[in-house]
C-alpha positions as CSV (number, residue, x, y, z in Angstrom):
1,M,6.4,-26.6,6.8
2,S,9.3,-28.0,5.0
3,F,12.4,-26.0,4.2
4,E,11.7,-26.2,0.5
5,I,8.2,-24.7,0.9
6,W,9.6,-22.0,3.1
7,L,12.3,-21.1,0.8
8,S,9.9,-20.9,-2.2
9,F,7.6,-18.6,0.0
10,A,10.5,-16.4,1.0
11,L,11.7,-16.0,-2.6
12,L,8.2,-15.1,-3.7
13,V,7.8,-12.6,-1.0
14,F,11.1,-11.0,-1.8
15,L,10.2,-10.7,-5.5
16,V,6.9,-9.1,-4.6
17,V,8.3,-6.7,-2.1
18,M,11.2,-5.6,-4.5
19,S,8.9,-5.0,-7.4
20,P,8.1,-1.3,-7.9
21,G,4.5,-0.3,-7.0
22,P,2.4,2.7,-7.8
23,S,4.0,4.8,-5.1
24,I,7.5,4.3,-6.5
25,L,6.4,5.0,-10.1
26,I,4.7,8.2,-9.2
27,G,7.7,9.3,-7.1
28,M,10.0,8.7,-10.0
29,S,7.7,10.4,-12.5
30,H,7.4,13.5,-10.3
31,A,11.1,13.6,-9.7
32,L,11.9,13.6,-13.3
33,R,9.1,16.0,-14.3
34,Y,8.9,18.5,-11.3
35,G,12.1,18.2,-9.2
36,A,12.9,17.6,-5.5
37,R,10.4,19.7,-3.7
38,P,7.2,18.6,-5.3
39,T,8.5,15.0,-5.1
40,L,8.9,15.3,-1.3
41,M,5.4,16.6,-1.1
42,T,4.1,13.6,-3.1
43,A,6.0,11.2,-0.9
44,L,4.6,12.9,2.2
45,G,1.1,12.6,0.8
46,D,1.6,9.0,-0.1
47,V,3.0,8.1,3.4
48,T,0.0,10.0,5.0
49,A,-2.5,8.0,2.9
50,N,-0.7,4.7,3.8
51,M,-1.0,5.6,7.5
52,I,-4.6,6.4,7.2
53,Q,-5.3,3.1,5.4
54,M,-3.4,1.1,8.1
55,L,-5.2,2.9,10.8
56,I,-8.7,2.1,9.2
57,A,-7.6,-1.5,8.7
58,A,-6.4,-1.7,12.4
59,L,-9.7,-0.4,13.6
60,G,-11.6,-3.2,11.9
61,L,-13.5,-1.2,9.2
62,G,-13.0,-4.1,6.8
63,A,-14.9,-6.5,9.0
64,V,-17.7,-4.0,9.5
65,L,-17.9,-3.5,5.8
66,A,-17.9,-7.2,5.1
67,T,-20.9,-7.8,7.3
68,S,-23.0,-4.7,6.6
69,A,-24.2,-3.9,3.1
70,T,-25.5,-0.4,4.2
71,A,-22.0,0.6,5.6
72,F,-20.4,-0.6,2.5
73,A,-22.8,1.4,0.4
74,I,-22.1,4.5,2.4
75,V,-18.3,4.1,2.1
76,K,-18.6,3.3,-1.6
């Protein structure tokens, strides 16, 4: 990979990572509306949900769902 392509990729990744996502937006919304304690609970719930999603992905559920229509229908 040439340096120019790598630099373009790195810049794109930086922009995507720095853009606020739904977690940041709900955190800001809760902070402005409800205060610190509810915002901490929201952040804890968000982190917990992200950890569960990472665990499921690591266990390969995506591969199972991609190959089994029945499993996909059950999860859906």
